[in-house]
C-alpha positions as CSV (number, residue, x, y, z in Angstrom):
1,X,71.5,104.0,103.2
2,X,70.5,106.9,101.0
3,X,67.1,108.4,101.4
4,X,64.8,110.0,98.9
5,X,63.7,113.6,99.6
6,X,60.4,112.3,101.0
7,X,62.3,110.2,103.5
8,X,61.5,106.8,102.0
9,X,64.4,104.3,101.7
10,X,65.9,104.3,98.3
11,X,68.0,101.6,96.6
12,X,71.4,101.3,98.2
13,X,73.2,101.0,94.9
14,X,74.9,104.0,93.4
15,X,74.3,105.0,89.8
16,X,77.3,103.0,88.5
17,X,76.2,99.9,90.4
18,X,72.6,100.3,89.3
19,X,73.7,100.5,85.7
20,X,75.9,97.5,86.1
21,X,73.1,95.5,87.8
22,X,70.7,96.4,84.9
23,X,73.2,95.3,82.3
24,X,73.9,92.0,84.1
25,X,70.2,91.4,84.5
26,X,69.8,91.7,80.7
27,X,72.6,89.2,80.2
28,X,71.1,86.8,82.7
29,X,67.7,87.0,81.2
30,X,69.0,86.2,77.7
31,X,71.2,83.3,78.9
32,X,68.7,81.8,81.3
33,X,65.8,82.2,78.9
34,X,67.7,80.3,76.2
35,X,68.8,77.6,78.7
36,X,65.3,77.3,80.2
37,X,63.6,77.0,76.9
38,X,65.8,74.5,75.0
39,X,65.4,73.3,71.5
40,X,63.3,70.2,70.8
41,X,66.4,68.0,70.4
42,X,67.7,69.1,73.9
43,X,64.2,68.5,75.4
44,X,64.3,65.0,73.8
45,X,67.7,64.3,75.3
46,X,66.4,65.3,78.7
47,X,63.5,63.0,78.3
48,X,65.7,60.1,77.2
49,X,68.4,60.5,79.8
50,X,67.2,61.0,83.4
51,X,70.9,61.8,84.3
52,X,70.5,65.1,82.6
53,X,67.7,66.3,84.9
54,X,70.2,68.6,86.8
55,X,70.5,70.6,83.6
56,X,66.9,71.7,83.6
57,X,66.5,75.1,85.0
58,X,63.2,76.8,85.9
59,X,63.6,80.3,84.3
60,X,61.9,82.5,86.8
61,X,63.3,80.9,90.0
62,X,66.8,80.7,88.6
63,X,66.7,84.3,87.4
64,X,65.4,85.5,90.7
65,X,68.2,83.6,92.5
66,X,70.9,84.8,90.2
67,X,69.9,88.5,90.3
68,X,69.6,88.3,94.1
69,X,73.1,86.8,94.5
70,X,74.5,89.4,92.0
71,X,72.9,92.3,93.9
72,X,74.1,91.0,97.2
73,X,77.6,90.9,95.7
74,X,77.3,94.5,94.4
75,X,76.1,95.7,97.8
76,X,78.9,93.9,99.6
77,X,81.5,95.2,97.2
78,X,80.2,98.8,97.5
79,X,80.5,98.6,101.3
80,X,84.3,98.4,101.0
């Protein structure tokens, strides 16, 4: 693990991985925001067909999970 000059633990990602993570986070925000805030017609379809409930995604929880999984993958790949 890298350490800052003051001795505190710094992020374990290198500059390249950090930039990649930032870019992917932006992509995930855009995709998940759109999916989590669907158009009226899509919301109506969800309301009329209980079988579509699995398509509903809570934005914040889904984003947190996706970013966490992505970062774990980056950390694992950077260990190799």
